[in-house]
N, C-alpha and C positions, 0 to 999 in steps of 0.2 A: 503493500500500501504506499502512496506517495500522499504526503502533506496530511490533508485531513482524511485521505482515504487509509493513511497509516495509522489514524486514530481508529477508523473502522477495522483496520487488521490488528491493532495491538488489543482491541476490544474483543474480537473474535479469540486472539492468543490468552485473554485473562478472564473470559467469561463464557464457560462452556460448561456442559454439563458431563457426566461421567456416563450418562445412559441408564437405563432402567431394564436390567436383563430379563426381570420378570413379567416386563409388559407386554399386554397380549399384541400392540401395536409393533410390527417389525421395526419401524424407523425407531421408535422410542427406545429400542434395545441399545441402540448403539450411541456412543459417545460423540458428540460434534467438535470434540477437541482438534484443531488441526495440526497435522504433522510438524510444521515449522510455519516461521512467518518471515518475510523480507519487509523491512520497513525503511524507508527511503524519507529523509528530512522530514518524519513523523511529528504531527502533533500528538503529544503525549498526555502531559501534565496541564490540569486545570488548578486555578487559584494558588498559582505558583509567580513569582514575578515575571519568570520568562515563559508564562502561559500565552497562547495564541488566543487573546480576547476575542477576536471575529469568530474563530471556529467554537469557542465555549459559548458565545451567545447563540450561533447559529445552530448548534447542537443542543444546547440546554435551556433556550431562552434568555429572558432578560433578568429574571430574578429566581434562579434555581435553589433549591435547598441546600443546605450544606451537604446533607446525605448522599444528595444525587451528584454534587460536585465532586465528592470523595469517590463514591463508587465508580464515576468514570474518568477520574484522574488514574489511569491503568497503571502507572508506575507503582501505585498504592495497592494495586491487585494482584500482583505477580506472586505466583506460589511455586513450589517444587514440581507441581503439575504443568506448570506454563511450556509450550513446546520450546525448541531451539530457536535462536533469532538470529539475522543477520540484519545489522543497522549500518545506515551511513547518512552522513549530514556534511555541510561545510561550516567552517567559521565563519564565513562572509555571509550567511544567511541570516537577513533582517527580517524578514517575516515570521519564521518559526526558529528561533534560537536552538543550537544545537544541544544547549542543557537538556531538552527534551529528550533527546536519543541517550545522552550520557547518563539522565536519572534512571532511565529505563535498563538500561545496559548494567549500571549499579545494583539495581533492585534484581535484575537477572543473578547477578552474580552472588547476592547475598542468599538467594533462594537455592543456588547451586544449578541453576538452569545453564547449559551451554550457549554460548552467545560470541559473536563478533561484532566488533565496532570500528568503523574507520569514518574518522572526522579530516575532511580535505581542507586545505587552508582555503582555496578560493572557489568561487562559484556562487551565483545568485539561488536563491530560493526556485523551485519550479524547474530544475535542471534536468529531469527525465533521464536520458541515457548519458547525458553530460559529453557528448561526441567531441565538442569544441573547447572543453575544459579543462586544461592541463591538471594531472592527478585525480579530479573527479572522472574523468571518463576512464579510469581504469575500474570504477566500481561493477561493472557487470562481469568483467573477470574474475574479480575476486570473488564476487558472489558466486559465480560458477564453480569456482575451486572448491569454496565453502559448501556447496551442493554435492559435488563430487566426493568430497573428503566424508560427509554424511552418507554417503550411499544413494543419494538422491538423483543424480544423473550418471549414466553410464559415461565413460571417456571416449571423447573423441579424436 
């Protein structure tokens, strides 16, 4: 997930159920936990000095309760069951500060979840594949290497 989509992806990685094996509904039997997450300059934290207020307002409204803000501050929802995560951000991102990725990464480490974080010096918010941005342009290859090391991709 990229930017606000990174918030959606981090929500999927931290707000899932384990399934209900005894449920008669075949779908409900299985967990909805993703196997991994890839977060690119993600919006993660709410109610922090580095939060992206526009995303917080768009997702939660103008006056969300403290409980809702905390529940959707995904760095506060990481557990040992959170799937492995690959993150990248840039220092120069003025829209969504890299502290979002750093806070999530530190929460993953604290929970013992496998994670890889890359913070590139240059690059605006919304780089996508960052083809023309030195340093950040290497993120797709690094992500591919991470996925291959985890057995998620075959070697090419």
